[in-house]
N, C-alpha and C positions, 0 to 999 in steps of 0.2 A: 370046984366046979364053976363057981362064980367067976373066978379069975380066968378060967378057960373061955368062958362065954365072952368076957370082955376082950380077951385077946383075939378071938375070932372076929368080933365086931370091928376091933381096931384094924385087923388085917384086911377085912373086906373094905373098910373105908379107905385104907391106903391103896388097895388094889383099884378101887373105883377112881381115886384121885389120879393115880398113875395113868389109868386108861383114858381119863378125860384129858389129861395133859398131852398124851400121845395123839389123841383124836384132834385136839385143838392145834397141835403142832403140824400134823399132817394137813389139816384143813388150811392153815395159814400158808404152808409150803405150796399147796396146790393153787391157792389163790395168788400167791406170789409168782408162781410159774405162769399164770395167765395174765399177768399185768405187765404192760410195756409202755415205754415212753418214746415219743418221736416228734416229727415236725410236720406241720400242715403245708401242703404244696398244692398249687393250682396248675391246671393245664394252661401254658402260656405260649404265645407266638411272638417272636421278634420280627416286627414288620419293617420292610425296607422297600425302596423304589427299585424297579427293574432297570431304570436308566438313571444317568447322572444329570445334574443341573442345579439351578439356583432355586431354593425354596421360596415360594411366594406366600403360601398360606399354610398354617397349621391349625386345623379346626378343632382338634380334640385336646382336652385337658386331662391331667392326671386325676383318676377317680371318676371320670365320666363314663356312664354306660352308653354303649353304642350298639347299633343294630347291624345286621349283615348287609353289606353293600354300601354302607354310609361312607361318604368322602371324609377321610381323616386329615389328609395333607395334599398339597399340590405344588408342582414345580412350574417354572416359567414355560408356557405353552406356545409362545409366539412363533418360534422357529418351526416347531412341529405343525402348527396350524397352517403356516405358509406352504410347507411341503405337502400337506394333505390337500390344500386347495389346488396346488399344481397338478398332482396326480389325478385328482377328480376331474380337472379340466382336460387332461390327456385322455381319460376314460370317455368323457363326453364326445371329444373329437373322434376317437376311435369308433364309437358307436354310430356317430353321424356318417363316417366314411363307410361303415358296414351297411347302413341303410341305403346309401347311394349306390353301392355296388350291387346290392340285392335288387334294387329297382332296375338297374341296367340288365341284370341277369333275367329278370322277369320280362322285360321288353324284348330281349333277344329270343327268349323261349316262345314268345307269342308271334313275333314278326318274321324271324329268319326262316322257319319252316314254311310259312305261307309264301314267302318270296321264292323259295325253291319250287313249291307247287305251281305258282303262277308261271315261273320260267319254264318248267317242264311242259305245261299246257301250251304255252306260246310256241315252243319248239315243235310240239306235235302238230299244231295248226300250220306252221310254216312248212314243215316237212310234207304234210298232205297237199298243200298248195303247189309246192315244187313238183311233187310226183304227178299231180294232175296236169301241170303244164308239160312235163316231159312225156306223159302218156298221149298227149294230143286230144283232139275232139272226138267224142264218141259218135257213132253212127246215128244214134237217136237224136243227139243234139244237132247234128248237121241236117237231118231230115226236118227237125222242128223249125230250124232257121229257114230252110228252103220253103217250107209251107208258109211261113210268115212272109217270105218274099213274094210268093205267088199270090197270096191274099192282098198284099200291098199293090201288086201290079194290077190285079182285077179292080181294086178300088180306084186306082189311078185312071184306068181305061174308062170306067164308068163316069168318073168326074170329067174326063176329057170330052166324052160324047155329050154330057150335059152342057159343057161350055160351048161346044160347036153349035148345038141347037139353040141355046140362049143367045149366042152371038148373032145367028141369022135372024132370030125374032127381033133382036134389038135393032139390027140394020133395017128391018122391015117396019120398025116402029111399033112392034107388038109387045115389046118388053121394056121395062123401066130400067133406069140406071141402077137402082138399088138391087133389083133382081140380078142384073148382069154382074154387079160387084160381089154378091153372095156366092154365085156360082163360080166366079173367078177365084175367090178365096178358097173355096172347097177344092178346086182343082190344084191350086198351088200347095195346099196342105197335103193332098194325096201324093203329089209329086215328091215332096220332101220325105214323106214316110217311105216311099218306094226307094229313094236313093239310100236312106239309112238301112233299110232291110237288105238292099243289094250289097252294101259295104259289109254288113254283119255276116252275110252269107259268104262273101269273099274271104273275110278274116277267119271264119271258122273252118273253111275248107283249107286255107293256107296253114292254120295252126298257129301256136304262140311264136312271137318274134324272139330272136336271140337276146335282144335287149331285155325283154320281159323275163326270160329265163334267168339271165344274169342277175337281174335285180332281185328275183326270188331267191337265188342262191346266196346273195349278199345278205338279204334279210334273215335267212336261216342261219348263216354263220354268225350274224350278230346275236341272234337268239340263243345259239349254243354257247357263245361266249358269256352271255348274261347268266345262263344256267350254271356254267362252271363257276362263275364268280359267286352266285348265290349259294352253291354247295360249299365253296371254300369259306364263305362267311359263317357256315355252321360251326366252324372251329372256334368262333368267338364265344360260343356257349360254354365250351370246355374251359377256355381261358377265363371267362367270367366266373365259372365255378371255382377255379383256383384262386382268383382274386378274392372271392367271398370267403373262402376258407382261410386265406391269409388274414383278411380283415377280422374274422372271428377269433383267430389266434391272437391278434393284437388286442382285441377287446378283452380276452381272457387274461392276457398279460397285464393290461392296464387295470383290470379289476383286482388282480392279485396285488399289484403295487398299491392300489388304494386300500385294500384290506390290511396290507403290511403297515402303511402309513397310519391307518386308523388304530392298529395295535400299538404302534410307537406313541401315538397321541394319547392312547389310554394309559400308557406307562407314566404319563405326567401326573396322574392322580393315584393316590394311595387309598384303597378301599378296604373296609373291614371285611375279612374273610368269613367271620362268624360273629354272632352277638357275644358281647363280653364287656369287660371293664378295662379302661386304659390305666395301666399301673406304672408306666414309665414314659416320659416324653424327653427325647434326647436331642432334638434340633429345634431351631427357631427360624422364623422368616428372615431371609437374607443370606442364610448360610448356603454354601455350595456343597452338595453331597455327591458321593460316588455311588455307583450301583451297589446294592446289597449292604449299604451301611445301615445299621439299626437306627430307625427313626422313632418308632413307638413300640411299646410292649402291650399286647392285648392278652388279658387273662380271663378265663371262664371261671367265675367265682360261684356259679350256681351249683356246682358240685366240685368238691375238693377231695384230695387224698391225704391220708395220714400215713407217713412212711415210718415203719418200725422195723427192727431187726430182731429175728428170733434165732436162738441158739440151735445147734444141730440136735441136741438131745430133746428139744421141745417142738421142733418144726413138724414132727409127726402128728401133733395134736391140733395143728392148724389146717383147716379145710376151706376150699373156695366156697363162698356164700355164707360162711360162718358169721353169726351176728356178733357185734361188738358195741360196747358203750364207751363213748369218748367224752372226756372232760377237759376243759381248759381253765387256766388260772384266772383269766380275765372275766369269766362268767361262772363263778363258783355256784355249785348246786345244780347247774343245768347239764343235762346229759344229751349228747348228740348220738342218735342211733346210726350205725353204719354196718357195712358188710365187707368181708374179705373179698377183694376184687382181683388180687394178683399175688402169686407166690413165686418167687424167683426159682427157676430150676437149678441154679448153680449157687453154691456157697461162695462167700467172700472171705478174703484173708486166709486162703488155704495154702499152706506151704507145698512145694512140689515134691519134697521128699516124704518118706513115711514118718508119720508122727506117732508119738505115744498117746495113750488114752487121754492124758492130761492136756496135750496140745490140741487134740481133735475137738474138744469141747469149745475151743475158741472160734470155731467156724460158725458163721451166722448167715442167715438167709433174709433177703429183703421181702417184706410183706407190705402190700398197700391196702389200706382200708378206705373204701369209698364212702363219702359222707355227703348227703344232700345239704345244700347251704342256700336255701331260697332267700334268706334275709341278709346274706353276705356277712354273717357274724364271725365266721371263721376266716382269718386272714392268712395270706402267704407268709411262711416263716414262723408262725405262732407255734410254740411248744404245746403238746397235748399228751394226755395219758389215755390208754386204751385197755379195756378189760374184755377179753374174748370169752364168749359164752358157749 
């Protein structure tokens, strides 16, 4: 009985030991399946000039932190600056010509229509005068002039009687020289007024002379010619409009040329497209570079990626956003927390023909683990180990 009990105890101990060994083996296998090695990589940009030329300055050093928009290198700008000044002068000239043509157009708009209006008014007046001459004198005008003649005649007769009376008194010594002179002057004035009234009456009865009508016709023809010329001058407004539009097109072309020259001038400077660290400097001042030749390498070390490869049988256990602990040999004991940022949708090293089960397990998938790196402790190319949680 005692032997059976001891045998049961020994059996239970062996069973427990075997179970423990199996558990530990499975646990180690599971942990080994979640452990991967890879290489640290940073997002890098190979910077180059968009134009060729001689390098005059390289302001950035390897390992230098730079900010967005910072000037990193520069080419010789002399030729581009001369070209830019030339196209800017052409733009200024085109704008000045446009302003001059716009001023001419404004003057035409203000003066030419007024000239037409004045010419039309002049033609209307001359036409009315000619029509009045051709129509002859009106009865009312003839009667008015005749009444003026009768009045002048009555005044003359009265002045003549005063002269006769004063002359007799003067001869009798009853009137002075002064009185006789005053009456004589009055009579002579009345005589002249009468003669003028008689001539006016004769002219109005006779009507306008042929010479007067001819002169009026000539003045009307001259006025109509001036009106025609004034209306023809209105076409200058349309011509001035076309000149202004052409000048504006020249200004737009010159402005585009200046913008292009400014862009070409900007190509002489290499600017940092984003903040980062210079990890490679490939040219020095004095070298002549061609467009798109790599000049500097800019890397963003504030966040890096650990690239690992996971087998086909294990990739199903890796999920986007899954947490990971990363360690590097250069910093033993320090753990860098990260997350799975990318899982390749396609496997690598996959044969095109149908594989056996043994060959299929050789298929691997690229996985990237994103790691914050504020102190730049993780460097590009550094080997690292990752444990997926």
